[in-house]
N, CA, C and O of each residue as an XYZ file, in Angstrom:
492
protein
N      79.822    113.102    110.625
C      81.073    112.756    111.270
C      81.426    111.311    110.896
O      81.789    111.031    109.754
N      81.315    110.400    111.864
C      81.811    109.056    111.567
C      80.876    107.988    112.122
O      80.119    108.208    113.067
N      80.965    106.832    111.494
C      80.229    105.673    111.986
C      81.105    104.443    111.780
O      82.093    104.477    111.046
N      80.724    103.377    112.434
C      81.448    102.111    112.336
C      80.646    101.175    111.447
O      79.427    101.073    111.591
N      81.315    100.496    110.535
C      80.671     99.434    109.765
C      80.709     98.175    110.612
O      81.783     97.684    110.958
N      79.529     97.649    110.946
C      79.469     96.435    111.755
C      79.589     95.202    110.872
O      78.981     95.109    109.806
N      80.394     94.259    111.350
C      80.595     92.981    110.671
C      80.483     91.870    111.708
O      80.372     92.135    112.905
N      80.513     90.638    111.243
C      80.508     89.498    112.171
C      81.700     89.589    113.124
O      81.614     89.153    114.272
N      82.794     90.146    112.657
C      84.012     90.207    113.456
C      83.969     91.240    114.577
O      84.640     91.068    115.594
N      83.192     92.312    114.409
C      83.245     93.372    115.422
C      81.924     93.682    116.118
O      81.921     94.460    117.072
N      80.813     93.115    115.689
C      79.518     93.530    116.232
C      79.407     93.309    117.735
O      78.941     94.193    118.454
N      79.822     92.157    118.216
C      79.689     91.888    119.653
C      80.533     92.867    120.470
O      80.069     93.400    121.477
N      81.759     93.098    120.038
C      82.646     94.013    120.754
C      82.082     95.432    120.766
O      82.132     96.112    121.790
N      81.550     95.877    119.635
C      81.013     97.236    119.553
C      79.794     97.390    120.460
O      79.696     98.369    121.200
N      78.872     96.442    120.413
C      77.635     96.574    121.197
C      77.897     96.390    122.691
O      77.360     97.138    123.507
N      78.709     95.413    123.053
C      78.962     95.183    124.480
C      79.984     96.148    125.061
O      80.024     96.356    126.273
N      80.807     96.738    124.207
C      81.872     97.605    124.695
C      81.528     99.078    124.754
O      82.383     99.899    125.087
N      80.287     99.427    124.435
C      79.877    100.834    124.440
C      78.540    100.981    125.139
O      77.694    100.089    125.077
N      78.353    102.113    125.804
C      77.124    102.359    126.561
C      75.908    102.463    125.640
O      74.888    101.816    125.878
N      76.019    103.279    124.586
C      74.904    103.487    123.663
C      75.392    103.290    122.235
O      76.372    103.900    121.809
N      74.693    102.426    121.505
C      75.019    102.168    120.106
C      73.726    102.254    119.301
O      72.745    101.581    119.616
N      73.730    103.078    118.268
C      72.596    103.145    117.355
C      73.040    102.533    116.035
O      74.067    102.906    115.470
N      72.241    101.583    115.557
C      72.609    100.827    114.363
C      71.598    101.097    113.252
O      70.386    101.006    113.452
N      72.123    101.427    112.090
C      71.328    101.624    110.883
C      71.531    100.402    109.991
O      72.627    100.181    109.477
N      70.470     99.604    109.808
C      70.501     98.477    108.873
C      70.075     99.022    107.515
O      68.998     99.605    107.395
N      70.903     98.840    106.494
C      70.676     99.470    105.199
C      71.200     98.576    104.073
O      71.803     97.531    104.317
N      70.959     99.009    102.849
C      71.524     98.347    101.664
C      71.764     99.422    100.604
O      71.038    100.415    100.554
N      72.770     99.231     99.763
C      73.112    100.233     98.750
C      71.989    100.508     97.744
O      71.882    101.626     97.242
N      71.155     99.514     97.441
C      70.096     99.691     96.451
C      68.850    100.372     97.026
O      67.924    100.690     96.280
N      68.818    100.597     98.332
C      67.627    101.124     99.028
C      67.620    102.657     99.002
O      68.431    103.299     99.670
N      66.703    103.232     98.230
C      66.628    104.696     98.121
C      66.348    105.372     99.466
O      67.020    106.353     99.786
N      65.378    104.890    100.278
C      65.175    105.518    101.589
C      66.428    105.429    102.477
O      66.702    106.336    103.263
N      67.175    104.339    102.346
C      68.422    104.193    103.109
C      69.419    105.272    102.707
O      70.052    105.896    103.559
N      69.551    105.482    101.414
C      70.494    106.489    100.919
C      70.070    107.892    101.341
O      70.921    108.727    101.650
N      68.767    108.160    101.358
C      68.324    109.497    101.757
C      68.464    109.710    103.267
O      68.616    110.844    103.719
N      68.415    108.630    104.045
C      68.571    108.738    105.497
C      70.039    108.871    105.905
O      70.336    109.421    106.966
N      70.946    108.381    105.087
C      72.370    108.364    105.437
C      72.912    109.724    105.891
O      73.611    109.765    106.904
N      72.634    110.835    105.207
C      73.167    112.124    105.674
C      72.591    112.550    107.030
O      73.281    113.191    107.823
N      71.347    112.199    107.291
C      70.721    112.504    108.589
C      71.445    111.740    109.692
O      71.774    112.304    110.736
N      71.690    110.451    109.453
C      72.379    109.589    110.414
C      73.793    110.112    110.669
O      74.225    110.217    111.817
N      74.504    110.436    109.597
C      75.872    110.912    109.742
C      75.928    112.266    110.437
O      76.843    112.506    111.224
N      74.980    113.154    110.169
C      74.950    114.460    110.843
C      74.708    114.290    112.338
O      75.315    114.989    113.149
N      73.828    113.372    112.703
C      73.544    113.137    114.122
C      74.778    112.609    114.847
O      74.967    112.886    116.031
N      75.613    111.855    114.148
C      76.808    111.303    114.789
C      77.735    112.411    115.293
O      78.484    112.206    116.248
N      77.688    113.562    114.666
C      78.500    114.687    115.123
C      77.920    115.417    116.309
O      78.634    116.132    117.013
N      76.614    115.241    116.542
C      75.947    115.935    117.647
C      75.938    115.138    118.940
O      75.692    115.699    120.008
N      76.201    113.843    118.862
C      76.121    112.971    120.039
C      77.429    112.198    120.196
O      77.516    111.032    119.810
N      78.449    112.852    120.764
C      79.760    112.202    120.861
C      79.784    110.991    121.793
O      80.683    110.158    121.685
N      78.829    110.877    122.693
C      78.796    109.746    123.631
C      78.023    108.554    123.077
O      77.879    107.537    123.756
N      77.526    108.675    121.851
C      76.774    107.602    121.205
C      77.617    107.054    120.060
O      78.186    107.814    119.276
N      77.691    105.721    119.969
C      78.397    105.093    118.857
C      77.384    104.881    117.728
O      76.340    104.262    117.930
N      77.696    105.391    116.562
C      76.851    105.233    115.380
C      77.455    104.128    114.526
O      78.645    104.148    114.213
N      76.620    103.164    114.152
C      77.103    102.009    113.403
C      76.121    101.676    112.290
O      74.931    101.975    112.380
N      76.648    101.045    111.232
C      75.808    100.662    110.103
C      76.061     99.203    109.763
O      77.181     98.704    109.872
N      74.987     98.527    109.345
C      75.078     97.152    108.866
C      74.555     97.132    107.438
O      73.380     97.404    107.191
N      75.436     96.808    106.507
C      75.028     96.628    105.120
C      74.378     95.244    105.043
O      75.069     94.227    105.109
N      73.066     95.208    104.905
C      72.335     93.936    104.954
C      72.630     93.037    103.767
O      72.374     91.834    103.827
N      73.160     93.592    102.696
C      73.548     92.773    101.542
C      74.816     91.981    101.852
O      74.947     90.824    101.450
N      75.733     92.600    102.557
C      77.013     91.975    102.886
C      76.903     91.131    104.153
O      77.432     90.022    104.220
N      76.213     91.667    105.150
C      76.120     91.017    106.467
C      74.727     90.416    106.666
O      73.996     90.802    107.579
N      74.375     89.476    105.808
C      73.050     88.867    105.868
C      72.823     88.096    107.166
O      71.696     88.051    107.660
N      73.861     87.492    107.724
C      73.709     86.756    108.984
C      73.347     87.688    110.136
O      72.518     87.347    110.979
N      73.966     88.856    110.169
C      73.639     89.828    111.221
C      72.196     90.275    111.061
O      71.435     90.283    112.028
N      71.815     90.648    109.841
C      70.436     91.091    109.595
C      69.445     89.997    109.991
O      68.411     90.282    110.595
N      69.759     88.760    109.654
C      68.885     87.650    110.009
C      68.789     87.431    111.501
O      67.715     87.130    112.020
N      69.907     87.580    112.198
C      69.895     87.342    113.645
C      69.068     88.387    114.385
O      68.569     88.120    115.478
N      68.917     89.577    113.800
C      68.093     90.618    114.403
C      66.705     90.695    113.762
O      65.938     91.617    114.040
N      66.389     89.728    112.909
C      65.075     89.629    112.262
C      64.714     90.888    111.472
O      63.577     91.359    111.515
N      65.696     91.422    110.753
C      65.465     92.607    109.932
C      64.692     92.172    108.689
O      65.173     91.354    107.905
N      63.496     92.725    108.515
C      62.634     92.380    107.385
C      62.422     93.541    106.427
O      61.968     93.357    105.298
N      62.758     94.743    106.895
C      62.542     95.951    106.105
C      63.689     96.914    106.405
O      64.169     96.996    107.536
N      64.111     97.630    105.387
C      65.170     98.611    105.595
C      64.746     99.952    105.028
O      63.952    100.004    104.089
N      65.260    101.029    105.581
C      66.177    101.052    106.705
C      65.466    100.669    108.008
O      64.273    100.918    108.180
N      66.215    100.068    108.901
C      65.748     99.801    110.260
C      66.772    100.382    111.210
O      67.976    100.191    111.040
N      66.285    101.095    112.213
C      67.150    101.622    113.264
C      66.963    100.774    114.512
O      65.846    100.384    114.855
N      68.065    100.498    115.181
C      68.034     99.753    116.430
C      68.968    100.478    117.397
O      70.092    100.833    117.044
N      68.481    100.692    118.627
C      69.306    101.377    119.620
C      69.544    100.439    120.795
O      68.611     99.897    121.387
N      70.823    100.267    121.112
C      71.239     99.471    122.262
C      71.759    100.419    123.339
O      72.510    101.352    123.054
N      71.354    100.166    124.564
C      71.952    100.887    125.694
C      72.251     99.850    126.758
O      71.365     99.119    127.203
N      73.492     99.797    127.153
C      73.956     98.802    128.128
C      73.493     97.404    127.725
O      72.990     96.641    128.550
N      73.670     97.082    126.448
C      73.374     95.762    125.870
C      71.886     95.426    125.832
O      71.528     94.264    125.640
N      71.024     96.403    126.010
C      69.581     96.207    125.952
C      69.045     96.958    124.736
O      69.377     98.125    124.527
N      68.218     96.291    123.940
C      67.597     96.974    122.800
C      66.451     97.839    123.334
O      65.455     97.325    123.844
N      66.607     99.145    123.209
C      65.567    100.072    123.662
C      64.644    100.495    122.536
O      63.530    100.961    122.778
N      65.107    100.331    121.301
C      64.317    100.797    120.154
C      64.678     99.954    118.947
O      65.850     99.664    118.705
N      63.670     99.566    118.199
C      63.877     98.868    116.932
C      62.670     99.159    116.060
O      61.550     98.751    116.367
N      62.917     99.870    114.967
C      61.810    100.304    114.110
C      62.302    100.468    112.679
O      63.380    101.010    112.436
N      61.502     99.996    111.747
C      61.813    100.185    110.333
C      61.362    101.572    109.897
O      60.375    102.110    110.400
N      62.101    102.137    108.958
C      61.737    103.430    108.393
C      62.770    104.489    108.684
O      63.388    104.498    109.748
N      62.951    105.374    107.741
C      63.875    106.488    107.904
C      63.216    107.569    108.754
O      62.018    107.826    108.631
N      64.003    108.192    109.609
C      63.499    109.265    110.461
C      64.014    110.607    109.962
O      65.139    110.699    109.470
N      63.193    111.649    110.086
C      63.727    112.985    109.831
C      64.688    113.355    110.967
O      64.646    112.751    112.039
N      65.535    114.328    110.736
C      66.546    114.710    111.726
C      65.936    115.029    113.088
O      66.478    114.618    114.114
N      64.834    115.743    113.114
C      64.231    116.119    114.400
C      63.755    114.887    115.175
O      63.891    114.840    116.397
N      63.202    113.898    114.483
C      62.739    112.673    115.145
C      63.924    111.845    115.647
O      63.840    111.232    116.711
N      65.014    111.821    114.899
C      66.207    111.109    115.352
C      66.772    111.779    116.599
O      67.185    111.099    117.538
N      66.791    113.107    116.610
C      67.238    113.834    117.806
C      66.352    113.508    119.005
O      66.855    113.264    120.101
N      65.045    113.504    118.802
C      64.110    113.181    119.897
C      64.362    111.766    120.414
O      64.386    111.538    121.623
N      64.548    110.826    119.504
C      64.815    109.443    119.895
C      66.072    109.363    120.754
O      66.065    108.737    121.814
N      67.140    109.991    120.303
C      68.390    109.932    121.047
C      68.275    110.616    122.407
O      68.850    110.138    123.385
N      67.554    111.709    122.485
C      67.352    112.373    123.775
C      66.559    111.470    124.727
O      66.851    111.419    125.922
N      65.563    110.764    124.202
C      64.794    109.837    125.030
C      65.666    108.677    125.511
O      65.573    108.267    126.668
N      66.499    108.157    124.639
C      67.401    107.067    125.015
C      68.363    107.528    126.107
O      68.614    106.796    127.065
N      68.895    108.729    125.966
C      69.814    109.262    126.975
C      69.127    109.460    128.328
O      69.784    109.398    129.367
N      67.822    109.694    128.326
C      67.080    109.959    129.564
C      66.591    108.693    130.276
O      66.110    108.773    131.406
N      66.706    107.539    129.638
C      66.190    106.300    130.234
C      66.970    105.955    131.501
O      68.198    106.031    131.533
N      66.225    105.570    132.549
C      66.824    105.098    133.807
C      67.181    103.634    133.627
O      66.337    102.753    133.792
N      68.438    103.381    133.288
C      68.846    102.004    132.981
C      68.862    101.107    134.212
O      68.718     99.891    134.081
N      69.033    101.669    135.395
C      68.948    100.848    136.610
C      67.551    100.241    136.704
O      67.400     99.073    137.061
N      66.539    101.030    136.386
C      65.160    100.537    136.415
C      64.933     99.500    135.320
O      64.258     98.497    135.551
N      65.480     99.726    134.151
C      65.344     98.768    133.041
C      65.964     97.426    133.425
O      65.351     96.375    133.234
N      67.171     97.467    133.961
C      67.836     96.218    134.357
C      67.077     95.516    135.481
O      67.023     94.287    135.527
N      66.494     96.296    136.382
C      65.686     95.724    137.465
C      64.469     95.004    136.891
O      64.154     93.888    137.306
N      63.785     95.636    135.939
C      62.609     95.022    135.315
C      62.983     93.753    134.560
O      62.258     92.760    134.619
N      64.096     93.777    133.858
C      64.548     92.589    133.124
C      64.831     91.451    134.104
O      64.452     90.306    133.858
N      65.496     91.770    135.211
C      65.817     90.751    136.215
C      64.538     90.170    136.827
O      64.447     88.964    137.058
N      63.550     91.036    137.089
C      62.269     90.561    137.655
C      61.539     89.666    136.675
O      60.993     88.634    137.068
N      61.519     90.044    135.400
C      60.857     89.228    134.381
C      61.560     87.873    134.218
O      60.912     86.839    134.054
N      62.870     87.900    134.265
C      63.638     86.669    134.148
C      63.379     85.745    135.334
O      63.223     84.536    135.161
N      63.334     86.315    136.538
C      63.083     85.530    137.751
C      61.678     84.945    137.740
O      61.469     83.815    138.180
N      60.722     85.705    137.242
C      59.331     85.224    137.198
C      59.171     84.097    136.188
O      58.303     83.238    136.345
N      60.005     84.098    135.152
C      59.903     83.074    134.110
C      60.559     81.754    134.528
O      60.295     80.710    133.931
N      61.399     81.804    135.537
C      62.112     80.595    135.966
C      61.289     79.741    136.898
O      61.752     78.692    137.344
């Protein structure tokens, strides 16, 4: 189906303006990235409530650097502005489906509570 190309101009709006965003960090010269692309695009059609986005690390080096991307492809999943998953490597379709189902099942009220407790303890 469709995905959004993330740039310096739209990344903050896309991540903060959507409940769930899955980001594929990739580069045109990366063979595993190219082989993962159809899997990523197919999943975008199965999960209409998830925003699928891609960062071309060759073009958007500042974004890749800010997220400490050292290997591609790397998948990162944001839910309510919290990174729930960040892992290098291409996933088979079944593993991507499992990941997305797990992300959808997360109790975000509990996650936000834990973050608030950790922040309070650090102060």
